[in-house]
Each structure stands twice: as structure tokens, then as C-alpha cells.
C-alpha positions in Angstrom: 16.6 49.0 -21.2 20.3 49.7 -21.7 22.5 47.8 -24.2 24.2 46.2 -21.2 20.9 45.2 -19.8 19.8 43.7 -23.1 23.1 41.7 -23.4 22.7 40.5 -19.8 19.1 39.4 -20.5 20.3 37.4 -23.6 23.0 35.7 -21.6 20.6 34.8 -18.8 18.1 33.4 -21.2 20.7 30.9 -22.4 22.8 30.2 -19.3 21.7 29.1 -15.9 23.8 31.5 -13.9 23.1 34.2 -11.4 22.7 37.7 -12.8 25.5 39.0 -10.6 27.9 36.7 -12.5 27.2 38.3 -15.9 29.7 41.2 -15.8 31.8 42.7 -18.6 34.9 40.8 -17.7 33.2 37.4 -17.3 34.4 34.8 -19.8 31.6 32.8 -21.3 33.3 29.4 -21.0 35.6 29.8 -18.1 33.5 32.0 -15.8 29.9 31.3 -16.9 30.3 27.6 -17.8 29.1 28.0 -21.4 29.9 25.5 -24.0 30.3 26.3 -27.7 26.6 25.6 -28.5 25.7 28.0 -25.7 27.9 30.7 -27.2 26.2 30.2 -30.6 22.8 30.5 -28.9 23.8 33.7 -27.2 25.0 35.1 -30.5 21.7 34.2 -32.2 19.8 35.8 -29.3 21.8 39.0 -29.6 21.3 39.1 -33.4 17.6 38.8 -32.9 17.5 41.3 -30.0 19.4 44.0 -31.9 18.3 43.1 -35.5 21.9 42.6 -36.6 23.9 39.9 -38.3 27.2 38.9 -36.6 29.5 37.2 -39.1 31.0 33.9 -38.0 34.4 35.4 -38.2 33.4 38.0 -35.6 31.6 35.9 -33.0 34.2 33.1 -33.1 36.5 35.5 -31.2 34.0 36.3 -28.5 35.4 35.4 -25.1 33.9 37.7 -22.6 30.5 39.4 -22.1 32.2 42.7 -23.0 33.3 41.3 -26.4 
């Protein structure tokens, strides 16, 4: 699976949206209806998926799926 596919899967796991909505330019809160807890859950899911640690200072600036 591609990186984009893995990110999309992580977003879909947390948010109840159609897969077609999860595009690079989609803003988590404005376009996908995520709240701050959803964004944290997405970050944790991505950390687990990719085996990385995303510092709070980095993920606090996440606005879009592309970020």
C-alpha cells in the first residue's frame, strides 16, 4: 500500500467520512468535520502505522491531509 493509501486508511479509521473526501487538500476540521480529539487520534494512528513519533509541536500545525 502507498503512503497516501496508509494515511487515507488511518483517517477513515477515525472519521466517518466517504473515502472520496479524503484528498490531500482536505482540511481535517473544516472539510472532514474532525474535532481536536479526532486529530489527536489520527496522529496516534499514523505514529503506530509508520512506527514514528510526531512531536506535539509538529502535529499541532496539521491542518490538511497533505500536512
